[in-house]
N, C-alpha and C positions, 0 to 999 in steps of 0.2 A: 876243575875246582870241586872239592868234596863238601857237600852240605853236611854240617854237623849240628844236631839238635840234642842238647843235654836235657834229659828228663830225670830229675833227681827227686826222689821221694823218700824221706826218712820218717819212719814211724817209731817213736819212742814211747814206751809205757809211761804213764804219769809219774810213777814212783821213781823211775830212772831220771826223769827230767828234774826232779826236785832234790834228789839226794844222790851222791856218788855211791857206786856199788859197794865200796869198802865200808861205807857207813851203815850198811845193813838194809838197803832199800829193797822192798818187795815191789813187784810189778803186778798189775791186774792180770789174772790168768785168763787167757782167751780160749775160744772154742773152735776146734777143727771138726768140720762135718765131712766125712768121706762117704762115697757111695761106689759100689760095684754094680755096673749095669751092662746091658748088651742091646744093640740095635735090632736084633732079631728075636728078642724076648718079649712075648705077649704081656706077661705080668709087669714087665718094666714099663711098657707103654701105658698100662693102666694106672700104675702107681706114681710114675714120675710127675705128672701134672700137679698132684697134691703135694708131693715133696718139694717141687720147685716153687709152688705158690707159698709154702711155708717159709722157705729160704728168702723169698723176695719181699716178705712183709717188712714194712718200715721198722718195726721193733726188733727185727732180726738182722739189721745191717751190720751188727758187730760180729756176726758169724763168718767164718772163713771156710770156704768149701772147695773140695777137689773131687772130681768124678773119674774113676778108672773104668776101663771097658774090658770085660772078660772075653775070652775066646769062645765061651759057650753061652747059650745053646746053639748059636748060628753065626753067620757072617756079620762082621762089624768093621767098617773101614777105619775107625779110630784105633781099634786093637791091632789091625793089620799094619798100621803105620808105625807102631812101636810095640810089638807083641811081647818082647822080653820085659819091658817095664811094666806094662799092664798085667801080664800074667804073673809076674813076680810079686806085685803088690796084692793081687787077689789070693795068691798062694800063701803069702805072709800071714794073712788073716784066716787061712784055712776055709775060705768061702767056697762052698760047693753048689750054691744055688743063688741066682740073682732074680730081682734086685736085692741088694743088701746094703744097709747104712750103718755107719758107726759115728759115735760122738766121742771125740778125743781117744780114738782107738778101741772103743768098747761098743758092742752091739746093745742098743737099748732093749730092755725086757718088754715083751709084748703086753699090751694092756687090754686086749679084747679077745673073746673066744674065737678060735679058728685062725688067729693070727700067728705070727712067728717073730722071734727076736730079730730086730734089725730091719723090719719091714719099713721101707721109706714112707709109705702112706700112713703109718702109725705115728702121726705127728704128736699125739699125746705123749707117747713114750719118748720120742726125741726131745720134746720140750721139757719133759721131766728131767732128763739127764743134762740138758743145756742149762736149765735153771739151777741145777745143783752146782754148776761151775761158776755161773755169774756171781759176781760179788766176792769171789775168793781171790787169793793172791798166789804168786809163784816166786820163788827165789831167782828164777831165770828171767833175764831181760834180753830181748832180741831186737836187732835193728837190721832192716833190709834196705839196701841202696842199689840202684841200677841206673845205668846210662845207656841210652840208645845213640850210637854213633854210626851214622850211615846205615848199614844193614845189620850191624852186630850189636848185641846187648852185652854189656860188661857190668859187673857189680860185685857186691860182697854181702855176706851175712855175718853179723857180729853177734856173738853169744857171750853174755856176762852172767855170773852167778854169785850169790852170797852164800851158797851151800855147796859142799863138795859134790861133784858129779862123776860117776864112774860107770863104765859099761853102757853108756847111753849113745844114741846115734842121732845125727841131724840129717834130715832129708830136705832137699831143695828142689822145688818143682816149678817148671815153666808151665803156666796155666793159660788157656784161652777162654775168655769170658763167655763167648757165644759163637756157635757156628751153625749155619743152616746147610743141610745136605738135601739134595733132591732125593737121594736114596742111600742111607747109611747102612741099612740092613733090610729086614723083611717085616718089621713090626709097625711100619707106618710113621714112626717118629721122624721129624725133619729138623727140629730145633734142639740143639744140645748145649748144655751149659757147664761151666767150670771144668773144662776138659783138660786132663793131665796130658801134656805133650812130650815132656822130656825131663828126666831126672838130671839135675845140674851138678850134683856131687856124687854121681854114680848111682846105679839102681839100688844099691844096698846102703846108700848114705855114707856119711863120714863119722868116724869115732869121736865121741865127746868125753874127754876125761879132764876135769878141771878141779882145782882146789878152790876153796871158798875165797872169793874176791878176785879170781882170775877171769880172763876173757880169751876168746879165740875168734879168728876170722876165717871164713870159708869163701874163697874167691869163686865167682861164677862167671861163665862166659858161654854164649851160644848165638847162633844165627837162626832166626825164625824161618821155618820152612815156607816156601813160596805159596803153598796152599793154605797156610794159616792166615788169620787176620792179625797182622803184626800190630795194628793199632789197639787190638784187644788183648794183648799179651801182658802178663804180669807174673811176679814171682811169689810163691808161698814157701816158707821155710818152717820146719817144726822139729822139736827135740822129742824123741820117743824112747821109751824103755823097750828094747826088742824082746825081752822075756815076758813082761806083763802086757805088752802092746799099748800101754797107756801113753798118750801124748801129754807131755808135761808143759809145753808152751808152744805157741804158734804165732807167726807174724807174716805180714804181706806188704808188698809195696804197691798194691792196687790203688789206683787213683780214688781219692775220697772227695765226694761233693756233699756239702752240707747246706742246709737251709735255715736261715734265721730271720728275724724281723728287727727293725731298728730298735725296738723296745725289749728285745730279748727272745723269749720263747716263741718258736714258730708253731702255728696251729693250722691244720688242714681240714678241720671240720667246723661246721656252724649249724645252729638250729635257729631259724628265723622265718618270718612270714613272707619276705620278699627277697629279691636278689641281693647279693653282696659280693664285693671284690675281696679275694684272698690275696694278700701281699706277702712276698717273701724276698729275701736277698740270698742269692746263691754264691757260695765260695768254693773254690777247687784247690786241690793240692798240686795240680799240674796244668801248665799252660797248654792251650790248643784250641782247635775248632771242634765243636761238639754238635752232634746231630740231635735235634729235638723232635720228638714224636708226640702227638696229641690224640688221645682216644676219649670219646664222649659216650656216656651212658645216661641219657636224660629222659624223663617222662615226657609224654606228649604235651607240647606247648612250651616246654622249657628251652631256653637257649643259653649258650655259654661262649665266652671269648677268652683266648689266651694271648698274652702279650709278653714278649721277651724284650726288655728295654722299650724301645718305641715301635718295635715290629710286631704285627699280629701274625701268629702262627696258625696255619690251617691244620692239615693232617700231619705235615712234616715241615721242618725248617732247620736252620743252623744258627749257632751262636758261638761267639768267641768268648772264652773264659780265661782269665789270667789269675795266677796264684797271687794272693794278697789283695785282690780287688773284687768287690762284690758286684753282682749283676742282678738287676731287678727282674722278678717274675710275678705277673699278676694274672689271676683267673677270676673272671666275673660271671655271675649267674643272673638270669632274669626268669621269673616264674609266673608272671602275671596272667598268662594265657593258658595255664595248665588245665588239661581235660582228663588227666590220668588219675587212677586210683592210687598210684604209687606216690608217696610223699618224699622220695629221696632221689637226688640226682648226683652224678659224679663226673669229674673230668680227671683223667690220668695224664700227667706230663712226664715224659721219660727223656733222660739225657744219656747219650753214649758217646765215648770218645777215647782219647789216648790212655794207655795204661790200664785197660780193662774197665774204664769208668762205666758204671751202669746204675745211675740214680733214677728212681721212679717214685712218684708221689701221687696218690689219689686224693683229690680235693672233693669233699663230700658236703652237700647241703641238704639238711633235713627241714621240711616244712613245719610250721607250728600248728597245723590243723590235723595232725595225725590222730586217728581214732584207735588203731590197733598197732602197738609197738611190738615188733618181733625181735626177741633176743635169742640168738643161736649160740649154744654152748658146745656145739660140735666142733671137733678139730680134725675131722676126717674128710670125707668126700666133698669136693666143692659143689657137686650137683645137689646136695641136700638143700641149701638155701635157695637154689634155683627152683627146686620142686615146690617150695613154699611160695616163692614169688609167682610162679605160674598159676598156682591154685588161688592165691589171694587176688590176683589181677582179675579173676572172673567173679569176684564177690561184689559187695555193696559198700564197703568201708574204705576209707583212706588209710593206708598202711605204710610202714617202712620197716625193712629188714636191716637191723643195725649191724654195721661192719664190726669185726673184731677190733677191739681197742677203743671204740667210740662209746661204749656203754656208760662211761662216767659223765657223758653230756646230758643224760636224761634223769629226771626224777620220775620213777615209775608210777608214783601215786597220782601224777597229773594226767594219766591216760585212761580212757574208758575201759580199755582191755589191753592186757599184756600177754603175748604168746611167748612162752619160755621153752625153747626146744633144747633137749639134752641128747646129744648124739652118742658117739662111741663110749665116752666116759660118763660115769654117773656123776651126781652132784658133788662138787668139792665143798670144803668147809666154808669158803667165802660165799659160795652160792647159797648154802643153807642159811648163813647169817643174813644175807640180803633178803631171802624169801621170808624169814621170820619177821624181819622188820617190816616187810611189805604187808604181811597179814596183820601184824600188830596195829599198823596204822590204817588198815582197811584197804583191800585191794581186790582186783578182778583178774584172775590168773588162769591161763590156758596152759597147763603143764604137760609136756609131751616127751616121752622117751622110753625106749625099750629096756633100759638098764637102771632106771631110777630105784625101783623097789629092790632089785638085786643088789645094787650098791649100798643101799641103806640098811637092809635087813637080812641078806643071805650070808650065812657063815662061810660059804664057799668063796665069797669075794675077798681077795687078798690084796687089792690095789691100795697101797699105803696112802694114796692121796684122797681116797674116798672114805670118810669116816662112817662107821656103823652108827646109825642114829634112828632106831626104831621109834623113839619117842617123837621125833620130828615127823616121821611118816604118819604115826597114829594121830597125833594131836593137831598138826597143821595141815596135813594132806588128807586126813579123815579116811585113811585106808589101812588095811592090813596086807602085808605081802604074803601071798600064798605059795607061789613057786615060780621058778624060772623055766625056760625052755618049753613054753606052751607052743607046740608045733602045729596047732590047728590054725591055719592061715585064713579061713573064711571068718569074717566079722559081720555081726548083724546087730542093728540097733533095737532098743527096747521100744515096742509099740506104744504110741501115745506120749513118749517123752519129748520134751521140747528140743532136745539136741539129737537123741538117737533115732527118733521116729523116721522111718523111710530109708535109713542107711543100710546098705548091704554091699560088701566089697571083699576083696581078697588082699592080703599082704603078700605081694609078689613082685615088688619093684627091685629086688636084688640089692637093697641097701644093707650095709654091715649091721649085724646084730638083729636084723628083722626075723631071723630064724629062731631067736630066743627072746620073744616078748615076755613081759611080766604078767602073771595072773594076780588079780587083786581081789580084795573083799572090802566093800564099803563099811564104814563104821561111824558112829556118833552123828547120825543125821544125814550122811551121804547116801546117794542112791545110785544103782547101776544104770548106765546109759547104753553100753555096748557089751556084747558077749562074743567069745570065740566060738564059732560054729553055733550049734543049738544047745549044747550042754557041756562046753569045755571050760567054762569059767568066765569071770568078769574081766573085760578088756578095758573098760573105762567107767569112770564115776563122775558125779558132780555133787557139789555141796553149796549151800547158801545159808547165811545167817544175817543178822541185822546190818553187818558192815562188810562182809566178804562174800565173794563168789569164786568158785573153783571148778574147773573142768580138768580132769587128770586122766591121761591115756597111758596104758601100760605098753604101748608100742609107738613107733615113730610114724607120724602121718605121712612122712616122705615115702614110706613103704607101700602106700596105697597106689597100685598101678593105674587105676581109673582116675584120671585127673578130675572128672566131674564129681565123683564121690569124694575125692580129697578136698575139692573146693567146697562142696556142700557141707562136709563135716566142719571145716574151719568157719564157714559162713554161719552155720547154726550155732556153733559153740560161742563164737564172738558175739552174735546177736543176743544170746542168753546172758552172757557175761555183762553186756551193756545194759541189761534190764534193771528195774528197781530192786534194791537189796531187800532180802527177807521174803521174796516170793519167787516161785519157780518159773512161771510163764511170763514172757516179756510183756504181755498185755493183761496180766491178771489184775493189776491195780486199776487199770482203765476200765475193766469189766466190773469192778466193784466186788471182787470175790476175795474171800479169805478162808483159810482152812486150818483147823486146829490139828494138834498131834493126836495120834491114836491113844485112846484111853480105855482100859489099862494097857500098858505096853511094858513088858511082855504080857500076853494074854493066853489063857488056857481054854477060854470059852468065847463069849461075845466081846468084841472090841468095837468102839464107836469113834467115828470121825465127825466132829462138828464143823459146819460150814455156815458162811453168811454171804448172801448176794444182795445187791441193791436194786435189782430189777428182774422181772420174770425171764427165765432163760432155760434152755435145755441142759439138763444135768446128766453127764455120763461118768461112771466110775468103774474102773476095772482093776483086777488084782493080778500081779505077775510074781512068779517065783524068781529065785536068783539066776535061773538059767534063761530068763526072759520069756518063759512060757506063760500063756494066758491060763489062769486057773479058775477065775470066777468073774462074773459080771455083778458088780455091787449095786449099780444104779443105772437106769436108762429111762429117764422120765422128764417131763416138763416140771419145773420147780418155780414156785412163787417167790417174789422178793421177800427177804427176811432170813431167818435162821432155820437150820434143819440138821438132820443127823444122817449119816451113812453107816450101815451096819455091816460088820465083818464077822462071819460065823467061824471062829477059830476051831470049834469042835469038829467041823467037817474037813479040816485041812491037816496035812502032815506037819509035824513040828518043823520049823524053819523060819527064815527071814523072807518077808514078802514086801512088795512095793505096790501101793495103791496109787493109781493115776486118775485124778479127777479133772474133768474138762467142763468148762462153762463158757459158752460164747467164744470159743477159740482159745481161751486161757487154759494153761496146764499147770497143775500143782501136784506134787508127789509127796507121799509120806510113807515111811517104813513102819512095819509092825512085825514083831517077833511072836511066833506061836510056840508055846511050850505045852507038853503033856506029861 
């Protein structure tokens, strides 16, 4: 007796479902991501985790991916299994170096210095090209149908068009969702995804020549190799222009698992003071037994449970899913006994099963007592947020690093401090608008990034997604962009400054763009807090007024190799941000100290600083130039309660901008004065 299981999965674009092709229906245009890689390629092992994490994001489930394995630079068991197919596809794109990624047949243009077009880890470039396709339509509608009967797969690809097609080709690929190899090559990679196994319409595809309103069918048939995971196999078909290489439409019969709630929209994030249960209903496009895996990332004292139906799942389990029938999934958190500084916990639930099904969702809970909210705008190395997490865990405040996509859950103005990290890409227009609103309503911001000034003010920046906005930099960030590529990696803090004092480190962590930090100049009341080397320029500033506080670094804190110095910088910056508005030292108000602005300013001769203290204290005042060098002791005496003056003799100083640091009882207040001659 032959066991026969029919696995029928038909994916029709919404336009084709609603209107017949002859009526002029357009279909949503889908996105094909291709990569050429090699299991003995070191850069491939370095870039693939970032690339794979991008493809696995919940908001990228609409992307369709295929990975081909080149014959170079070394051994690769996947290439060896079908060298003609893999080498032919790599040659088709004239790829001479791996790894290399394409979006609908085109290499994305590099977005960062030192990168290259098509770098898989340059997910900013990939996302840019993906977003250019999303929301557009295609005259081509594709349907992929497959049946697994015993050990053979049989099916067809239907192509319909409302516009004439000539000289195009359709490629049909059998893809394996995931395969683990003990040793596929020499670069250490063991897990491989979206592996192209066989071209089902020939390695060169089949010709597509159709008049408007016509359709064609491409029959497909193959038997999965015994070494493949037959349960993880599915078909990807795409129509391509062989001259321009552009992919015009793509479709797949890969199993789709969706999550909803009885009331509609499914949510996987919460912000609340105690535990809560996340409820979802899962539906699948294909019947079968699915493997369920659970991974927990919880702060000390947090617990979480996962239930599929009535069964509690530990690290792994199974679940039967049937097409047309929903299955409940519940994830519950408990946070009452937390002893961690981290205010965020997550549980990731993953389903894998027939037809290459690979659904994964991270359920995230944010506590309501977070003091420092960390927004990461980086789309590059996954280790960047890890470096902030490790540094903040050594600090004193409760923090949470917000996952990509979760930002809309938070009102930034409700947090004592917001850390806003900008990685490989400079600020986008939406980020600038958000920060303008943040400052307009009063905010405390720790802005960090090596390319912020470059993106806003350097004429050499040609990234179309980053607007030149010097007015924003000057007015809201209280800084002037001086130059890019400050290669002096030692950084030293300004003595006596509440943030910079005592800091000394090197930028040597090997993070992208850390070889090109921005040199800044403070303006409109801002003061320098960090310098590159002893005389290489300003590396960081801070600013305070009646309602705002700002710490702005021209480099990425993730580039600080010494975790203790990285932690100290974040700790001191956040502590100052959380202090009272309008004063510089966190304890200045408690000490009863106030300090006026320098008068006159600019000054060619004598300038005076007026101060007031409410009790007898030791008064120390020092003057520093923009290189952080101590140039004068202005005061070092015991002072009575009341008002007094501090004298700055500008006639004895070279023309320039200086920072006066006044200390009373542990409180620090700084003021700038400009000397002219």
